[in-house]
C-alpha positions as CSV (number, residue, x, y, z in Angstrom):
1,X,0.0,0.0,0.0
2,X,1.2,3.4,-0.7
3,X,-0.2,6.9,-1.1
4,X,0.4,10.5,-1.8
5,X,-0.4,13.5,0.3
6,X,-1.4,16.8,-1.3
7,X,-2.7,20.1,0.0
8,X,-4.5,22.4,-2.4
9,X,-7.4,24.9,-2.6
10,X,-10.7,23.2,-3.4
11,X,-10.8,24.7,-6.9
12,X,-7.5,23.0,-7.7
13,X,-8.7,19.5,-6.7
14,X,-9.3,18.5,-10.3
15,X,-5.8,19.3,-11.3
16,X,-4.3,17.5,-8.4
17,X,-6.4,14.4,-9.1
18,X,-5.4,14.5,-12.8
19,X,-1.7,14.5,-11.9
20,X,-2.2,11.8,-9.3
21,X,-4.1,9.6,-11.8
22,X,-1.4,10.0,-14.4
23,X,1.3,9.1,-11.8
24,X,-0.7,6.1,-10.6
25,X,-1.2,4.8,-14.2
26,X,2.5,5.1,-14.8
27,X,3.2,3.2,-11.6
28,X,0.8,0.5,-12.6
29,X,2.5,0.1,-16.0
30,X,6.0,0.0,-14.4
31,X,4.9,-2.6,-11.7
32,X,3.0,-4.7,-14.3
33,X,6.1,-4.8,-16.6
34,X,8.4,-5.5,-13.7
35,X,6.2,-8.2,-12.2
36,X,6.3,-10.0,-15.5
37,X,10.1,-9.9,-15.7
38,X,11.1,-10.6,-12.1
39,X,14.0,-13.1,-12.1
40,X,14.4,-16.1,-9.7
41,X,17.4,-14.4,-8.3
42,X,15.5,-11.2,-7.4
43,X,12.7,-13.3,-5.8
44,X,15.2,-15.2,-3.7
45,X,16.9,-12.0,-2.7
46,X,13.6,-10.5,-1.6
47,X,12.7,-13.7,0.4
48,X,16.1,-13.6,2.2
49,X,15.4,-10.0,3.1
50,X,12.0,-10.9,4.6
51,X,13.6,-13.8,6.5
52,X,16.1,-11.5,8.1
53,X,13.3,-9.1,9.1
54,X,11.4,-12.1,10.6
55,X,14.4,-13.2,12.6
56,X,15.3,-9.7,13.9
57,X,12.6,-9.8,16.6
58,X,15.1,-10.4,19.4
59,X,14.1,-8.2,22.3
60,X,10.9,-8.4,24.3
61,X,9.5,-5.2,22.8
62,X,9.9,-6.5,19.2
63,X,8.3,-9.8,20.1
64,X,5.4,-8.1,21.8
65,X,4.9,-5.8,18.8
66,X,4.9,-8.8,16.5
67,X,2.4,-10.7,18.6
68,X,0.2,-7.6,18.8
69,X,0.3,-7.3,15.0
70,X,-0.5,-11.0,14.6
71,X,-3.5,-10.7,16.8
72,X,-4.8,-7.5,15.2
73,X,-4.5,-8.8,11.6
74,X,-4.9,-12.6,11.9
75,X,-6.9,-13.0,15.2
76,X,-4.2,-15.4,16.4
77,X,-0.5,-15.6,17.0
78,X,1.5,-16.5,13.9
79,X,4.8,-18.2,14.7
80,X,8.0,-17.3,12.9
81,X,8.2,-20.8,11.4
82,X,4.8,-20.3,9.8
83,X,5.8,-16.9,8.4
84,X,9.0,-18.4,7.0
85,X,7.1,-21.2,5.4
86,X,4.6,-18.8,3.8
87,X,7.4,-16.6,2.5
88,X,9.4,-19.5,1.1
89,X,6.3,-20.7,-0.8
90,X,5.8,-17.3,-2.7
91,X,6.3,-17.8,-6.4
92,X,6.7,-15.3,-9.3
93,X,3.2,-16.2,-10.4
94,X,1.9,-15.2,-6.9
95,X,3.6,-11.8,-7.2
96,X,2.2,-11.3,-10.7
97,X,-1.3,-12.1,-9.5
98,X,-1.0,-9.6,-6.6
99,X,0.2,-6.9,-9.0
100,X,-2.8,-7.6,-11.3
101,X,-5.4,-7.8,-8.6
102,X,-4.2,-4.9,-6.4
103,X,-2.4,-2.5,-8.8
104,X,-4.0,-3.0,-12.1
105,X,-7.6,-4.1,-11.3
106,X,-7.7,-2.5,-7.8
107,X,-9.7,0.7,-7.0
108,X,-8.0,4.0,-6.2
109,X,-9.2,5.6,-3.0
110,X,-9.1,9.3,-2.2
111,X,-9.4,10.9,1.2
112,X,-10.4,14.5,1.4
113,X,-10.0,16.4,4.6
114,X,-11.6,19.8,5.1
115,X,-14.7,21.4,3.8
116,X,-15.9,18.5,1.6
117,X,-19.2,20.3,0.8
118,X,-17.2,22.9,-1.2
119,X,-15.3,20.4,-3.2
120,X,-16.2,20.1,-6.9
121,X,-14.7,18.0,-9.6
122,X,-15.3,19.1,-13.2
123,X,-18.0,21.4,-11.9
124,X,-19.9,18.6,-10.1
125,X,-20.1,17.9,-6.4
126,X,-18.2,14.8,-5.5
127,X,-20.3,11.9,-4.2
128,X,-19.0,10.7,-0.9
129,X,-19.1,7.1,0.2
C-alpha cells in the first residue's frame, strides 16, 4: 500500500487528481512490466530480506509488537516458522497475480480532509461514500 499527500485549494482539486491519476497509471505500468520480468534471483533475494526481518525480533519489545500485529491482523499468534514457510512458498506467479489484482484491477481511493461540501470535480459535487 502506498499513497500521496497533497494540499490544495478546493478549486485546484481536479488538477491534483489528474496529476495523481497520471502518476498512478505510470506506476501500474511499471509494476506490471516489472512483475512479468522478475527473475528467480530477485525473488530469492527478496525472500532472504524478509527472512532477516522475521528473525530480527530479538528483544521483548519487538516480540510483543509482532504478537500484537498478529492478533490484530490474523486474530491469532503466527509463529516465525509459519511466516518463514509462507514466504518460502511465494512464487513469481503469486507476485504477478497480486500486482494484477491490487495495482491493475484495484480501485484507487481518495481521502479529502476539510470542507468537503465545497469540493467540486469538473463542476460537479463529489459523491462521498
